[in-house]
N, C-alpha and C positions, 0 to 999 in steps of 0.2 A: 638242906644239902650244901655242901662246901663249895666255894667258887674259887678256882684258881685262875688268876690272870696273868699272860705274859706279854710283855711289851717288847716288840721286836721281832720281825718273822724273817729272820736270817737262818744260818744253818743251826746255831744255838737254840733258837726259839722252836724251830721245827723239831729239833732233836728232843727238846725237853718236854715238849706237849706229846709226842709220841712215846716216850719213855713212862710218863705219867699213866698213860692207858694201858701200856703193855705190862705195867707194874701193879695193875688193879685199882686204880684210882677210879671211883665210880662218880665222882661230883662234876661239877659244870666246869668246862675248861674254855677260856676265851683267849685267842691268839691274836694280836693287833699288830698290823704291819704298814708303814708308810707307803711302800710301792704298791702299785695296782695291779700286781701279780703274785701267785702263790710263792712261798719260800723256793729259793733256786740255789743251785750251785755257783760259786764266784769264780773258782779257779779256771774253769773252761772259758770264761767270758773273753779273756784277752788272748785265748789261743783257738781251740776248736770252733767256738762260736763265732769269733770274729773272721776265722777263715773261711767260715761257711760250712765247715764240716760237722756242725751239730745244730739240729732244729732246736728252736725254743722250746718245744714240749720237753725235749730231753734234758734241757737245763733243771727243770723242776725236780725238787727232791722227792716229792710225792704227787700223783695226780690230786688236783684239786677234789676231787671226790672222796679221797681219803679223810680229809677232815670232817665232811658231812657223815661219813660213814662211821667215823669213830666219835660223833656227837661232840666234835670240837668246832666251836664257833669262829670262823676265820674272819676278821675284818680287815680287808685290804684297802690300800689308798686312805687310810686313816691315820690322823696325827693325833697323839696325845696332848692335851694342853696343860695338864697339872695332875699331881698325885696329892691326895688329901690324907696323910697318914693317920690323922686322929680318927677320921670317919671310916678309914679303909676304903677309900674311892679312888677310881681313876676318871678323870674328866676328859672327855672328847668333845671340847666345844660345850655344847648346851647338853650333851648326853652324859650320863652319870652311870658308871659300872662300878657296883661294890664288890669287893674281895675278901676272901679270907686270908690268902696267901698270894703275893704277888712277886713275880720275877721279872728282872730287867736285863734282856738279852739284846740290848740295843746297837751293839757292834760298834763301828768306827766310820768316821768319814776321811776322804781322801784330803790332804793338805793341798792348798791352791796357792797360786803366786799372787802377789798384792797387785791390785788394779793400777798401782801408781807405775808398776813397770810393765803394764801391758797385760796383767793376767785376766783382765775380763773381755779381751778381744774375742771376737768370734774365730772359730778354728783353734782354740786352745782348751784341751780336754785333760780330764782325769780318767783314771781307769779303777772304778769301783763298783758301779752299778750297772744293770741291764741298759738304762737310759743312756749312761755315759758311752756304753760300747756302741750302741745303735746309733747314736750321734755322730760317732767318728768313722763308722763303717766306711761310709762313701768316699772317704778321703784316702783310703788304701788303694791307690791306683798305681799302675806301672809308670814311673817317671817322676811321681811326686816326692817332694822333698820335705822330709820330717826332722824336727829337732825335738829330741829327747831330753828332758831336764831331770836328771837324777839317774844314777848308776847303780840302783838296787835291784832286786829281782823283778819287781814291776815294770822299771823301764827296761830292763834287759830282755824280758819276755815280749814287751812290746815291740823292741827293735828286732827281734827275731820274726815275728810275725810280718812287720812291715817289709823286711828283706825279702821274705818269702814271696811277697806279693809285688815286688819290683820297685819299692819305695827307697829312695836314697835316704840314708840315715846318719844324723850325727847325735851322738850321745855326749852330753857334758855333765861331768861330775865334780863339784866343787872340792871334794876331798881328795886326798892325794891318790887314790885308787878307787876303783869301782868296788862295790860290796864292802868297804873298809868297815862299815858298822856291823855286819854280820858275819864276816868270813876272813880266814886268814890270807896272808899274800898270796900264798900258794893258790888258792882257789880263785882269788882276783886274777892272777897271772893266767890260768887256765881259761877262764871265760873272756878276759881280754882277746886273748889269741884266737879263740873261736869266733868271736864277733868280727874282729879284723879279717879273718879268713873269708868271712861272708859279706866282705865290703863295707862294714860298718866304720865310720870316722869316730873313734873313741877320744875324747879329750877330757884329761884328768888334771885336777888341780886348776880347773877353769869354772867360773861361775857365769851365771847369766846376769848381764847387766840391765838389760831391757829388751822386751818385744817390741816391734815396730808395726804401724800399720794404722788406718783410719777405718774402724769398723772391723775389719778382718786383718789378722795377722799377716805379714808379707815379708818380716824379717826379724833377725834378731842380733843384738849387740852383745858380745861375750867380754869378760873381764881381761882378756888377754888382748884386746884391741880388734879383734875379728869381728867382721859382720858378714853374717850369713842371710841368703834369700831362702825363705821357708814357705811352704804351703800349709802346714799345720804343725801343731806343737803338742806333746803328750808330756804331762807333768807328772812324775813318780818321785815325791820327795815326801814319802812317809804318810802315816795316818795319825789321826787324834781319835780318843775313845769318845763315844757320844755319852757323855754322862751329865749332860745339861739338866734333864729332868730330875736326875738323882740329885744334883746339887741345888736346885730349886725346892726339893723336897727335904733339905737340910741332912741329907745322907753324908756319910764320912766319904770324902773324895781324897784319893792319893794315888796318882798316876792311873786315873781311872776310877770306878767304883769300888772301895776297899770292901773285900769280904774275908771272912774267916776261913778256917781250912774246910768248913762244909758248905761253903758258898753263901752264908748269910752276911748281910749288909749290917751296918749298924743299927738297923730297925729289925727286931726279931721275926717280923711277918713279911719282910721284903729280901729277896735273894738275887744273885746276879751270876752270870755265866758268859763266857765268849770274850771276844775282843775288848769290850768294855769292862771287864772286870779284872781287878789287881788283887794279888794274893802273895803270902811270904814265901820267897823262894831264893834259896841260898843267901839268905842275909839281907834280902832286899824285897821289897814290895815290887813285883813284876807283873806284867801281862804277856801273855803268850798269843801272838798273832797267827794262828794257824787253824786250819779246818778241823784238824784231829783234837785240838784242845777245845774248839768249840763244842764238839760232839761229847767228848769225854766228860768236860765239866758240867755241860747242860745235863746230862744223863745222871751224874752224880747229884747234882742239885734236885732233880726231879725226885730222886729216891730220898733225899732228906728233906724235901718238902713234905713227904709222907712219914717222916719220922725214923728214917734208918739211922741217922746220927753217924754217917761214914765220913772220914777225912778223905780229901781228894788229893792224890798223888800224882802229878802229870807225868806222863811218858813222853816227852816231846820227839815229834818227828815231823819233817816237812819235805817238800820237794818243790822242783821247778823244771819246766821243760822248755829248752831253748834248741831250736833247729833239730838234731837228731840226737840231743844229748839229754838225758834225764839225769838231774841231780836229785839224790836222796839224802837227807841229812837225818841223822839220830842223834839225840841228847842236845845240851846246849853247851857252846863253847866258852861261856863266861868265866873269865879268870884263866885261861890257858896261858902256858908258858914255853910251850914246845909243840910241834907239828912234825909228824913223820909221814913220809909218802909210801903207800904200797901200790907198787906197779905189776901189771901182768906182762910178762914179756912176750906173751902170744896175742895180745889184743891191746887196744888203746884205752882199755878201762885203767881208772886210776881211783884211789881214795886217799884222802888226808885224815889223819888221825890226831885229835887235839888232846893233849896232856896237860895236867897241872901237877908238876913233879911227876909223881909215878902214877897218878890216877887218870884213868881214861875218862874223858868229859864228853866228846861227841866225835862223830865222823861225817866227813863230807864225802860221798861216793858219786862219781861220773860215769854212768854206763857200767856200773859194777854193783848189781842187785845182790849178787852172793855176798860180798863183802859188807854191804851195807846191812844185810840181815845178821850177819854174825855180830858186827859192831853193835847193832841195836840190842841183840840179845845179851851181849856181854855187858854192856851199860846198865840195861835193865836188872841184871843178876848181879851188879856191884863187881864185876870181874875186871882187872886192869893188867892185861899181859904187859910185859915190858916192851918199851918202844922199839929196841933193836929186834925183837921177836917179830913184831909187826912188819917192820921194814924188810926183814929176810925174805925174799921171794919162795924160799924153800919151806917155809913155815906152813904146816898143815893147820889152816885156820880153823876147820871143823873141830880138831882136837882141842883148841883151847875152850870151847865151850864145856868140855868135859874135864878139864883141869881143875 
């Protein structure tokens, strides 16, 4: 009987093993995760869970009983020490697990600050795992002072939750503007104004020089000469793919674990999906750091492990919740040279449409689910309405789908 082993029990790993079973795989399945809990959702960690609006059990993607019911061996709190490709074995310290096919869904880890500038002080947190959020939860109290390093989506989401709980918040972003790496100036402007309206001190073009304190952080020195008193710090400066195991096994690494269009690594018996996997997209090897990609790519890999031979074509979409604003993003804005705004005269909803020449690439929609869905469908259908048509408030947007 064939044995399929999956290393990494996050969204991608959980999706992969479930898809194997629902697709009729009858062999043995082992899912190995480092954390001591079943696979869980990450997006609510820094929002609903941190706010106390979501119980721990509701975070779980499936009840723990699902895995035993589906005859899936779930190994929690377990670290893989090595992969032996020649013998097709996974080593868990002294325990050895043979495999016929192996999938790496090891995800990514939050980048941290160097210890030399105070990154190792108590009270300095990242937002990636359940343990991270549990560790910081007690600091979210009315009147506390938080410094958030990094003005990306993770940092801004944390800022929104902190303000809801009465924390005084300063966000420092070393780049010229918040969201610079992932969004147009128009989207940055929107979210800067949103956070400032809620009392967040947003500092752009300002870096962190050092965190100060003995044992526990008590202050921060910024590159503009400002010194801040702080009670805790949240670091949101990106993530790094967890590719160490793959690298030690001499698999090809290129911006993560390199896979082909089917999700196969440089070893024909090893596959990869999710945040850790890179694939060719728009002329470069890219990773898509999103829940939807983790699910879709993992399910495609599950089918290909069973011989389907299907190419994976991503349909990127993302979201972010901040205060009472839901941002929904469709497509990838890589290479855009023009952005047009569509505004609803009867509501505060707005969407920004990214173009490369005359080609529609992506849409950022703020509290505008209708235009988000239309934009998503247009992009997936390869349709590109003219920018002036999108900007015209009189345009019948639904009619564009039929054009």
